[in-house]
Each structure stands twice: as C-alpha cells, then as structure tokens.
C-alpha positions as CSV (number, residue, x, y, z in Angstrom):
1,M,-3.0,-13.6,-53.4
2,A,-5.9,-12.2,-51.5
3,F,-3.7,-12.7,-48.4
4,A,-1.9,-10.9,-45.9
5,R,-0.2,-11.1,-42.4
6,T,1.6,-9.0,-39.7
7,C,2.1,-8.8,-36.3
8,S,0.5,-6.9,-33.4
9,V,0.7,-8.0,-29.4
10,T,-1.8,-8.8,-26.8
11,L,-1.1,-8.0,-23.1
12,V,-1.5,-10.7,-20.2
13,G,-0.4,-8.5,-17.3
14,V,2.9,-7.2,-18.0
15,E,3.9,-9.8,-20.1
16,G,3.0,-9.6,-23.7
17,V,2.3,-12.3,-26.5
18,V,3.2,-11.7,-30.4
19,V,-0.2,-12.1,-32.3
20,E,0.0,-12.9,-36.1
21,V,-3.0,-10.7,-37.9
22,Q,-4.2,-12.2,-40.8
23,A,-6.3,-11.0,-43.4
24,D,-8.3,-12.9,-46.2
25,L,-10.5,-11.5,-49.0
26,E,-12.6,-14.0,-51.4
27,P,-15.6,-13.2,-53.8
28,G,-18.5,-13.1,-52.1
29,V,-21.3,-10.9,-50.2
30,A,-19.4,-8.2,-48.3
31,A,-18.8,-9.1,-44.9
32,F,-16.2,-8.4,-42.4
33,T,-15.5,-11.3,-39.9
34,L,-13.1,-11.4,-36.7
35,V,-11.9,-14.1,-35.1
36,G,-9.4,-15.2,-32.7
37,L,-11.1,-15.0,-29.2
38,P,-11.4,-10.8,-29.4
39,D,-12.9,-9.2,-26.5
40,K,-15.5,-6.4,-26.9
41,S,-13.3,-3.5,-27.6
42,L,-11.4,-5.5,-30.1
43,T,-14.5,-6.8,-31.8
44,E,-15.3,-3.0,-32.1
45,S,-12.4,-2.4,-34.3
46,R,-14.3,-3.5,-37.4
47,D,-16.1,-0.4,-37.7
48,R,-13.2,1.7,-36.6
49,V,-10.9,0.6,-38.9
50,R,-13.5,0.4,-41.9
51,A,-14.1,4.3,-41.3
52,A,-10.4,5.2,-41.0
53,V,-9.5,3.3,-44.1
54,V,-12.3,5.3,-46.0
55,N,-12.1,8.6,-44.3
56,S,-8.2,8.0,-45.2
57,G,-9.1,8.2,-49.0
58,V,-8.5,4.2,-50.0
59,Q,-11.4,2.3,-50.9
60,W,-12.7,-0.4,-49.2
61,P,-12.6,-3.9,-50.6
62,Q,-16.3,-5.2,-51.5
63,K,-15.7,-8.7,-50.7
64,K,-15.6,-11.4,-47.9
65,L,-13.3,-10.3,-45.6
66,T,-12.2,-12.5,-42.5
67,V,-9.5,-11.7,-40.3
68,G,-7.8,-14.0,-37.9
69,L,-5.9,-13.6,-34.7
70,S,-3.4,-16.5,-34.2
71,P,-2.8,-18.0,-31.6
72,A,-6.2,-18.4,-31.5
73,S,-6.2,-19.9,-27.9
74,V,-4.9,-16.6,-26.5
75,P,-8.1,-14.1,-25.5
76,K,-7.1,-10.9,-26.8
77,S,-7.9,-7.5,-25.7
78,G,-7.8,-3.4,-26.4
79,S,-7.9,-1.5,-29.4
80,G,-4.3,-1.8,-30.2
81,F,-4.7,-4.3,-32.8
82,D,-6.8,-1.6,-35.2
83,I,-3.5,-0.7,-37.0
84,A,-2.3,-4.3,-37.8
85,V,-6.0,-5.0,-38.8
86,A,-6.2,-2.1,-41.0
87,V,-2.7,-2.7,-43.1
88,A,-3.5,-6.4,-43.1
89,I,-6.6,-5.8,-44.9
90,L,-4.7,-3.1,-47.4
91,G,-2.0,-5.7,-47.8
92,A,-4.7,-8.4,-48.7
93,A,-6.1,-5.8,-51.1
94,E,-2.8,-5.4,-52.6
95,R,-2.8,-1.4,-52.0
96,I,0.3,-2.5,-49.8
97,D,2.8,-5.3,-51.0
98,P,1.8,-7.9,-48.4
99,R,5.6,-9.2,-48.4
100,L,6.8,-5.9,-46.5
101,L,4.2,-6.5,-43.7
102,A,5.1,-9.8,-42.4
103,D,8.3,-8.8,-40.1
104,I,6.8,-6.0,-38.6
105,V,4.8,-5.4,-35.1
106,M,2.2,-2.7,-35.4
107,I,0.5,-1.1,-31.9
108,G,-2.0,1.6,-32.0
109,E,-5.7,2.5,-31.9
110,L,-7.7,4.4,-34.9
111,G,-9.6,7.2,-35.0
112,L,-12.8,7.1,-37.5
113,D,-10.7,9.9,-39.0
114,G,-7.9,7.9,-39.8
115,R,-5.5,9.3,-36.4
116,V,-3.5,7.1,-34.9
117,R,-4.0,7.1,-31.1
118,P,-1.8,5.6,-28.1
119,V,-2.8,2.8,-25.9
120,R,-1.7,1.7,-22.4
121,G,1.4,-0.9,-22.4
122,V,3.7,0.1,-25.3
123,L,6.7,-0.4,-23.7
124,P,5.9,-4.1,-22.8
125,A,4.5,-4.5,-26.2
126,V,7.7,-3.8,-27.7
127,L,9.7,-5.9,-25.0
128,A,7.7,-8.8,-25.9
129,A,8.1,-8.3,-29.6
130,A,11.9,-7.9,-29.2
131,D,12.0,-10.9,-27.2
132,A,10.4,-12.7,-29.9
133,G,13.2,-11.6,-32.4
134,Y,11.4,-8.7,-34.0
135,D,13.1,-5.4,-34.5
136,Q,10.6,-3.6,-36.8
137,V,7.6,-1.7,-35.1
138,V,4.9,1.1,-35.8
139,V,3.8,2.4,-32.6
140,P,2.0,6.1,-32.5
141,E,3.8,9.0,-32.6
142,S,3.3,10.0,-29.2
143,A,4.4,6.7,-28.0
144,A,7.3,6.2,-30.1
145,A,9.9,8.0,-26.9
146,E,8.2,5.0,-24.7
147,A,9.1,2.5,-27.8
148,S,12.4,3.5,-28.0
149,L,13.4,2.5,-24.7
150,V,13.7,-0.9,-26.3
151,P,17.3,-1.4,-27.6
152,G,17.7,-3.3,-31.3
153,V,14.6,-2.0,-32.1
154,S,13.6,0.3,-35.0
155,V,10.6,2.4,-34.1
156,L,8.7,4.3,-36.5
157,G,6.1,6.6,-35.2
158,V,2.9,7.6,-37.1
159,R,0.2,10.0,-36.9
160,S,-2.2,8.9,-39.1
161,L,-3.5,5.8,-41.2
162,R,-2.3,7.7,-44.3
163,Q,1.3,8.3,-43.3
164,L,1.8,4.7,-42.7
165,I,0.2,3.7,-46.1
166,A,2.4,6.3,-47.7
167,V,5.7,4.7,-45.7
168,L,4.9,1.3,-46.8
169,A,3.7,2.2,-50.3
170,D,6.9,4.2,-50.6
171,E,4.8,7.2,-51.6
172,P,5.5,10.8,-50.6
173,V,4.5,11.3,-46.9
174,P,1.3,13.4,-46.4
175,E,1.9,15.9,-43.7
176,E,-0.6,16.0,-40.9
177,E,-1.7,19.4,-39.5
178,P,-0.2,19.9,-35.9
179,V,-1.8,20.8,-32.8
180,P,-1.5,24.7,-32.1
181,P,0.9,25.6,-29.1
182,G,-1.3,25.6,-25.7
183,R,-4.4,23.7,-26.6
184,P,-4.4,19.8,-25.4
185,D,-3.6,17.3,-28.2
186,P,-6.5,15.3,-28.8
187,L,-4.6,12.3,-29.7
188,L,-3.9,11.9,-26.0
189,S,-7.4,12.0,-24.6
190,G,-8.2,8.5,-22.9
191,L,-4.9,7.5,-22.8
192,R,-4.7,7.6,-18.7
193,A,-8.0,6.5,-18.0
194,P,-10.7,7.9,-15.7
195,G,-10.2,6.2,-12.4
196,A,-6.4,4.6,-13.6
197,G,-4.9,4.1,-10.0
198,A,-8.1,5.0,-7.9
199,G,-7.0,4.3,-4.3
200,T,-3.5,3.7,-4.9
201,G,-1.9,7.3,-3.8
202,M,-0.2,7.3,-7.1
203,H,0.6,11.1,-7.6
204,G,3.3,12.5,-10.1
205,V,4.8,9.1,-10.5
206,G,8.6,9.6,-9.9
207,T,10.2,11.0,-12.9
208,A,11.0,13.9,-11.6
209,P,13.9,14.9,-9.1
210,P,13.3,14.3,-4.9
211,D,11.1,17.3,-3.9
212,Q,13.4,19.4,-2.5
213,G,10.9,21.0,0.0
214,H,10.8,17.7,2.0
215,D,14.4,17.7,3.6
216,L,15.1,14.8,6.4
217,A,16.5,17.3,8.3
218,D,13.1,18.8,8.7
219,V,11.9,15.7,11.2
220,V,12.4,17.4,14.9
221,G,14.3,14.5,17.2
222,Q,13.0,10.9,16.5
223,E,16.8,9.6,16.2
224,T,16.0,6.2,16.2
225,A,12.9,6.7,13.7
226,R,15.2,8.6,11.5
227,R,18.0,5.9,12.1
228,A,15.5,2.8,10.9
229,V,14.4,4.9,7.7
230,E,18.4,5.3,6.5
231,I,18.5,1.3,7.4
232,A,15.2,0.6,5.8
233,A,16.6,2.5,2.2
234,A,19.9,0.9,2.3
235,G,18.9,-2.9,2.7
236,G,15.1,-2.7,1.7
237,H,13.8,-3.5,4.9
238,H,10.1,-3.2,5.9
239,L,9.2,-0.6,8.6
240,F,6.6,-0.2,11.1
241,L,6.2,3.2,12.6
242,E,4.2,3.4,15.9
243,G,3.3,6.9,17.9
244,P,1.1,9.4,18.5
245,P,-0.6,11.6,15.9
246,G,1.7,14.8,14.9
247,A,4.8,12.7,15.9
248,G,6.4,13.1,12.4
249,K,5.6,9.4,10.7
250,T,4.2,10.6,7.9
251,M,7.1,13.3,7.7
252,L,9.2,10.3,7.2
253,A,7.9,8.1,5.5
254,E,7.4,11.2,2.5
255,R,11.2,11.5,2.6
256,L,12.1,8.1,2.6
257,P,12.0,7.8,-1.6
258,A,14.6,10.6,-1.8
259,I,17.0,8.9,0.0
260,L,16.6,5.5,-1.9
261,P,19.2,5.1,-5.3
262,R,18.2,5.8,-8.7
263,L,16.9,2.8,-10.8
264,T,19.3,1.0,-12.7
265,R,18.2,0.7,-16.2
266,Q,16.6,-2.5,-16.1
267,E,14.3,-1.5,-13.0
268,S,13.7,1.2,-14.9
269,L,12.4,-0.8,-17.4
270,E,10.1,-2.6,-14.9
271,V,8.7,0.4,-13.2
272,T,7.9,2.0,-16.5
273,A,6.1,-1.2,-17.7
274,V,3.4,-1.4,-14.9
275,H,3.1,2.2,-15.2
276,S,2.4,2.0,-18.7
277,V,-0.1,-0.9,-18.4
278,A,-1.7,0.9,-15.9
279,G,-1.9,4.3,-18.1
280,L,-0.2,6.2,-15.4
281,L,3.0,6.9,-17.2
282,P,3.2,10.6,-18.5
283,P,3.5,10.9,-22.4
284,D,6.0,13.5,-21.9
285,R,8.4,11.5,-19.8
286,P,8.6,8.2,-20.5
287,L,11.3,6.6,-18.5
288,I,10.9,6.2,-14.5
289,D,14.2,6.4,-12.9
290,T,13.3,7.1,-9.6
291,A,11.8,5.1,-7.1
292,P,8.3,5.6,-7.2
293,Y,6.0,6.4,-4.0
294,C,2.5,5.2,-3.6
295,A,0.3,5.9,-0.3
296,P,-3.9,4.3,-0.9
297,H,-5.9,5.7,1.7
298,H,-7.3,3.3,4.4
299,S,-10.5,2.6,2.7
300,A,-8.8,1.0,-0.5
301,T,-9.7,-2.6,-1.0
302,M,-7.9,-5.7,-1.4
303,Q,-8.2,-5.4,-5.4
304,S,-6.9,-2.0,-5.4
305,L,-3.6,-3.3,-3.5
306,V,-2.5,-6.5,-5.2
307,G,-4.5,-6.0,-8.0
308,G,-7.1,-7.6,-9.9
309,G,-10.7,-6.2,-11.2
310,P,-13.4,-7.2,-13.0
311,G,-12.6,-8.0,-16.6
312,I,-8.9,-8.2,-17.2
313,A,-6.6,-8.0,-14.2
314,R,-4.9,-4.4,-13.5
315,P,-1.9,-3.5,-11.6
316,G,-2.5,-2.7,-8.0
317,A,-0.7,-0.5,-5.7
318,V,1.9,-3.2,-4.7
319,S,2.8,-3.5,-8.3
320,L,2.7,0.5,-9.0
321,S,5.2,1.0,-5.8
322,H,7.5,-1.6,-7.2
323,R,11.0,-1.1,-7.0
324,G,9.8,2.0,-4.4
325,V,8.0,2.5,-1.0
326,L,4.1,1.6,-0.5
327,F,3.2,3.6,2.5
328,L,0.0,2.7,4.5
329,D,-0.9,5.2,7.0
330,E,-3.4,4.4,9.4
331,T,-2.8,1.1,8.9
332,P,-5.3,-0.7,11.4
333,E,-7.9,1.3,9.6
334,F,-7.3,-1.3,6.6
335,S,-9.6,-4.2,6.3
336,G,-8.0,-7.3,7.8
337,K,-8.3,-9.4,4.2
338,A,-6.4,-6.3,2.2
339,L,-3.4,-6.4,4.9
340,D,-3.2,-10.1,5.0
341,A,-3.5,-10.1,1.0
342,L,-0.2,-8.0,0.9
343,R,1.7,-11.4,2.8
344,Q,2.4,-13.3,-0.3
345,P,4.1,-10.4,-2.2
346,L,6.0,-9.3,0.4
347,E,7.9,-12.8,0.4
348,N,8.3,-13.2,-3.1
349,G,8.0,-10.2,-4.8
350,H,5.4,-10.7,-6.7
351,V,1.7,-11.2,-7.3
352,V,-0.1,-13.7,-9.0
353,I,-4.0,-13.4,-9.7
354,A,-5.8,-16.2,-11.2
355,R,-9.0,-15.5,-13.3
356,S,-11.2,-18.0,-15.0
357,A,-9.3,-16.6,-18.4
358,G,-6.2,-17.1,-17.2
359,V,-3.4,-16.4,-14.8
360,V,-1.9,-12.7,-14.5
361,R,1.7,-12.2,-12.8
362,F,2.5,-8.5,-11.6
363,P,5.8,-7.6,-10.3
364,A,5.9,-6.6,-6.7
365,R,9.1,-5.8,-4.7
366,F,8.6,-2.8,-2.7
367,L,9.7,-1.3,0.6
368,M,6.5,-1.4,2.8
369,V,6.0,1.3,5.5
370,L,3.3,1.1,7.8
371,A,2.3,3.7,10.2
372,A,0.0,3.5,13.3
373,N,-1.4,5.2,16.1
374,P,-1.1,3.1,19.4
375,C,-4.7,3.3,20.2
376,P,-8.0,4.8,18.9
377,C,-7.4,8.3,20.3
378,G,-3.6,8.2,19.8
379,R,-2.6,9.1,23.0
380,F,-1.7,6.0,24.9
381,S,1.7,5.2,26.0
382,P,3.1,3.3,29.0
383,R,5.1,6.4,30.2
384,Q,1.9,9.1,30.1
385,T,-1.8,8.7,31.2
386,L,-3.3,10.9,28.8
387,C,-5.1,8.2,26.9
388,E,-9.1,7.6,28.0
389,C,-9.6,4.2,26.0
390,P,-10.4,1.1,27.8
391,S,-7.6,-1.5,27.9
392,S,-9.8,-3.9,25.9
393,V,-10.6,-1.6,22.9
394,I,-6.5,-0.5,22.8
395,R,-6.1,-4.9,22.5
396,R,-8.9,-4.9,20.2
397,Y,-7.0,-1.8,17.8
398,Q,-3.5,-3.1,18.2
399,A,-4.6,-6.8,17.2
400,R,-5.9,-5.3,13.7
401,L,-2.4,-6.1,12.8
402,S,-1.9,-9.8,12.6
403,G,1.2,-11.3,13.5
404,P,2.1,-13.3,10.3
405,L,2.3,-9.9,8.8
406,L,4.1,-7.8,11.2
407,D,6.5,-11.1,11.5
408,R,7.4,-9.8,7.8
409,V,8.2,-6.3,8.9
410,D,12.1,-6.1,10.1
411,L,12.5,-2.7,11.6
412,R,9.7,-1.5,14.5
413,V,10.0,1.7,16.0
414,E,8.0,3.4,18.5
415,V,7.9,7.4,17.7
416,D,7.8,9.8,20.8
417,R,6.1,12.9,21.1
418,V,7.7,15.8,20.5
419,T,8.0,18.1,23.2
420,R,8.0,21.8,23.6
421,A,11.3,21.5,25.2
422,G,12.5,19.5,22.4
423,L,11.7,21.8,19.8
424,A,13.6,24.7,21.8
425,A,16.6,22.8,22.1
426,R,17.4,21.9,18.6
427,T,19.9,24.3,17.3
428,V,21.5,21.9,15.0
429,P,19.4,20.4,12.0
430,G,19.7,16.4,11.8
431,D,21.6,15.5,8.8
432,S,20.0,16.4,5.6
433,T,18.4,14.1,2.8
434,A,21.5,14.4,0.5
435,T,23.8,13.1,3.4
436,V,21.8,10.2,4.0
437,A,21.3,9.6,0.3
438,D,25.5,9.2,0.4
439,R,25.3,7.0,3.0
440,V,22.2,5.0,1.6
441,R,24.3,4.6,-1.5
442,S,27.5,3.5,-0.1
443,A,25.8,0.9,2.0
444,R,24.2,-0.5,-1.3
445,E,27.4,-0.5,-3.1
446,R,29.1,-2.6,-0.8
447,A,26.0,-4.8,-0.7
448,A,26.0,-5.1,-4.4
449,A,29.9,-6.0,-4.4
450,R,29.4,-8.8,-1.9
451,L,26.0,-10.2,-3.7
452,A,27.8,-9.6,-7.4
453,D,27.6,-13.8,-7.5
454,S,24.3,-14.2,-7.1
455,P,20.9,-13.4,-8.0
456,W,20.4,-10.6,-5.4
457,R,20.8,-6.9,-5.1
458,T,19.9,-6.1,-1.4
459,N,20.5,-7.7,2.2
460,S,16.5,-7.7,2.4
461,E,16.3,-10.2,-1.0
462,V,19.0,-13.1,0.4
463,P,17.2,-16.1,1.6
464,G,17.8,-17.0,5.4
465,R,19.6,-20.5,4.5
466,E,22.1,-18.4,2.1
467,L,23.0,-15.8,5.1
468,R,23.6,-18.9,7.1
469,S,26.0,-20.9,5.0
470,R,27.4,-17.6,3.0
471,W,27.3,-15.1,4.7
472,Y,27.4,-15.3,8.3
473,A,28.2,-12.9,11.5
474,V,30.9,-12.8,13.5
475,P,31.3,-15.9,15.8
476,G,29.3,-15.2,18.8
477,A,27.3,-12.2,17.5
478,M,24.4,-13.9,17.3
479,D,24.0,-15.3,20.8
480,A,21.8,-12.6,22.0
481,A,19.6,-13.4,18.7
482,E,19.4,-16.9,19.3
483,R,19.0,-16.6,23.1
484,D,15.6,-14.7,22.2
485,L,14.6,-17.5,19.6
486,D,14.7,-20.2,22.6
487,R,12.6,-17.9,24.7
488,G,10.1,-17.2,21.8
489,T,10.1,-13.6,21.2
490,L,11.6,-14.5,17.8
491,T,10.8,-16.8,15.0
492,A,13.2,-18.7,12.9
493,R,12.0,-16.2,10.1
494,G,12.7,-13.4,12.6
495,L,16.2,-14.5,13.3
496,D,16.9,-14.6,9.7
497,R,15.7,-10.9,9.3
498,V,17.7,-9.7,12.5
499,L,20.8,-10.9,10.4
500,R,19.7,-9.5,7.3
501,V,19.2,-6.2,9.3
502,A,22.5,-6.5,10.8
503,W,24.4,-6.9,7.6
504,T,22.7,-3.2,6.7
505,V,24.0,-1.7,9.7
506,A,27.3,-3.1,8.7
507,D,27.3,-2.2,5.3
508,L,26.4,1.8,7.0
509,A,29.2,1.2,9.3
510,G,31.7,0.0,6.7
511,H,32.3,-3.3,8.8
512,D,33.1,-6.4,7.0
513,R,31.0,-8.7,8.9
514,P,28.2,-8.2,11.6
515,G,29.6,-7.9,14.9
516,A,27.9,-7.9,18.3
517,A,26.8,-4.0,18.4
518,D,25.6,-4.6,14.8
519,V,23.2,-7.3,15.9
520,A,22.3,-5.5,19.2
521,Q,21.1,-2.8,17.1
522,A,19.2,-5.0,14.2
523,L,17.6,-6.9,17.8
524,H,16.5,-3.4,19.1
525,L,14.7,-2.5,15.7
526,R,13.1,-5.7,15.7
527,T,11.9,-6.3,19.3
528,G,11.7,-2.7,20.5
529,V,13.9,-3.6,23.6
530,P,17.1,-1.3,23.8
531,R,20.6,-3.1,23.8
532,G,22.8,-0.5,25.1
533,T,24.2,0.6,21.5
534,P,23.6,4.1,19.9
535,M,20.7,5.1,17.5
536,T,21.9,8.2,15.9
537,A,21.2,8.5,12.4
538,G,24.7,7.8,10.7
539,A,26.7,7.2,14.1
540,P,29.2,4.3,13.8
541,V,27.9,1.2,15.6
C-alpha cells in the first residue's frame, strides 16, 4: 500500500491543533503536491524535504506524490511540518514501516542537508499532542529539554533525518559530527528571529535568579511608594507612580519582580509556552520559573503591546509579561489608542485578536506598573513653585491617561522628590528585597489558603460580587469607602478594588478580616488622600 500517515501540530496563538500528515504515491508523472491550506513557508517544504531526503542517502520516489494535511479547513503555517512530511513520504515508499508512524507526533524543520532544526512553539505543540492523547513525539535534539517538560510524553530528540530513519527502521543510528566547543551551533540560528519581541522590552527573560545588584534597600525614602510596591506584589494589584524625574519610580518598578513569589509549575508552563511561540526562550534554559519583566518603550504601537501584526498574530508585551510585571515608563508619552487597548486584558486576564483567518487568544494576566511625571517639565508640585508649565498644558498632559484606564489601577502613589536632607539623614537602610519577599510570600499563602476552594489565587482576581457575598470586611469597616462612593469620588468598580486591596493589607498584617485601618490604608492608596494610617513598609496596621 503506497500510503502512510503521521502527525504534527499547527499553532493558533499558544494553542495547538494536531494535524494528520498523509502521503500517497500513485503511478504517473513525477510530481509533488501539498494540499490542506498551507502557508508560504509550508508550501516551500516541498523543496526542503526533497533535498533533505536525497542528501540523507535515500532515493526519492519517482511517482505522483500527494501530501495532505488534515483537517483541511484549518490553516497551517510554519516549517515545523518538515519532519512529518518527509517521514510520511518515506512510509508511503515503504522505506519505513507505515504502521509505526500513525501514533507519533513529529515537529521540526529540515535543512537541505538533512539536519533537523528547531522551531518556535515546541512546548505548546507538545502540550496539544498530550491533550489529544499522543504519548510519543519527535523533536529536534536542541528542543528535547523543552518538550520533556510535558509529563507523560516520551520524547525523542534527533539531530538529522538520517538518525530518525535509522531509529524508525531499527537500524544502527549514525553519529552526527558534534559542534566544536566554543563555536555557535548552526542549528540554533534563526530560532530567535530578528525583531522577535521588538518594542516589548524583553531582555533576559526570568529564568535566572533575581539580580542581586537591584535591592529594594537601595531606594532612599519613599516609604509610601515602598509600601505600595509590597502591597502590589502581595495581591497582584496594578500600581501608578507619579512624581518628578529622579525620585525613584523606575528603581521601584525594576525591583518589583524580585519580590514576587516563584512561579508554580502550571504558571511556568504557561509563561514558557508564550515565550516559546515568540521565539524568546533561551535554548539552554527551557523553563521560565520566575516572574518575567517587560518594559516597552513609549513609542511602542498598539500591536506590539497587545499582540497582532501582519499575517499570523504574535504575542505582545501584555502576553510576554503574563504572570509577571509590565512596566510602562513615561506613560503619558504612549499613544492613547495603545493605552486604551490595555483595558480588556486588564479586566479579563487574556487578549483576543481577531483576524480574517481566525481568532487568536493569548494569556495576559500581568501586574501593570505605570510611571509618569506630573507635567511635561516634571517639576510640578502643589507644595513647590519650580514648574514653569502653564496650567492648561499640565491639564492636557495629565488627561492623556484616560479615566477608564486609571479606574482599573488599584494603587496610586505620589512619589516625592528626594532632598539633600533626606539623603544625609538616612542611616538605617530600608527593608531588603529578601525581607519584603518573605512578607509577600506569607501574604500570598494566606490568600491562597482562603481561596483554596475557588478558581482564584490572588486577591486582585476575585470578582466584586464574590468579595461582597463571601469575603467581606469587619462590620462598619467599609463605611468611609461607601461615603466616598456616595460623593462620587469612588466608582462601583473602585469600591470593589478598595476591598481587594484591604484584603491584601490584612494578609500582610496577619488579620483574619480587613478592619477599618486596613480599609483606610487601601483608600489612601486609591485616592491619595491620607486617612491617618501609617505607611511604613511592613508596619502592622
């Protein structure tokens, strides 16, 4: 029978669809037809596969060859089908037993010399194969560690098509010449495509331990801002820092990822899958286990922030910072269209991108930190007269951040200018990153224990109706917040967010339920109006 089939995976966002690759040989004029909605790079696999088979020492079948990709209604893209196409053809030519191929998923690109090159998105592809019930996958040798992160799947890493043919035909496996030490591996070239993640500010994704050179104790003064950073990390709350240049806004944001708890196994797989699709996963560190940090430049477009682009939609900054920190420095300088596009992922924890070829869904549950100057010159302050900007210019500058976007921010802090007296009077440094990280971890554990029977893990994820019906504050504790709601200084969404922050403050202080002092501190951080509560980081309230 001149027919064989095997399987591969096509990616739609970070979700995979298992595709059956069928090869049929018939008598007739030698031709190679590929059907099943392939894109340009997949159509070009005909030439890559033919050259790879011939250069691997196997005779190319001189017959009419048809390769079908099923289901035919799903668009297929990328070069990851090369191995599956080549092996299906060799199975139809009876060079390999076709019965061995039907239950194997094969992912990888072929070079013209038969070497197997890695492709982006191996982890989500293997996850899709495991969900579909397949337990054997073939991947490039350099991607075997990434594929092995999926439990219950047997992974075979190969360096060339010759090796794969030998394994499937039960023949001696040929040795491939190793790369000399100190020289780059040519098989890895192009895995991180030029421009991958451009404009997203991704540098050295969080696979390494937190940078010990960036410690929270380095920040001088700013007790309220330090307290807000700690609360943001403990509850997953969004944060807005406003103040003059050089006050420490960027320092605080850069030190935030280090106090976040390490990712759980499930979170690590989610984050690694997104970075694998984006081509930002280091080949020597296949699993991201710490919170990623993403700081795009203010010239970033809406597509680079939320995802998209021409052709196949790619993950943007909101997805690359999934389970981590998205820092938007100089926020008023971003385009209003780009900033308002953040409103949906801030509420839903994911972003949906519609294209004519289909709809792509990327995860986007991140902690957003906004930083802004109070005016174009950066020196405006109600207590000082250094600013030279007209009041109309100040109003227009501050109005660049829309009300609906700011309403989704839980913590708003005015960062004061550091004075010479403050620098000179500082004899005892503030709490270190390690100390604050311990308090954050303890608060997260309290919240996780309370939310154990729910689908949520942090206080910021709990819907308002659940907070009001199941996890309410001490009687009378919300009176001040409800008065602000009646005055119009708080929205209904803002009231729910105050209660969420109050729960985080209570978790940090070890309280069973938020009291009046916890709610007062949450109101202070929401409205900027002092409520007579201490703001020292780590201080009980």
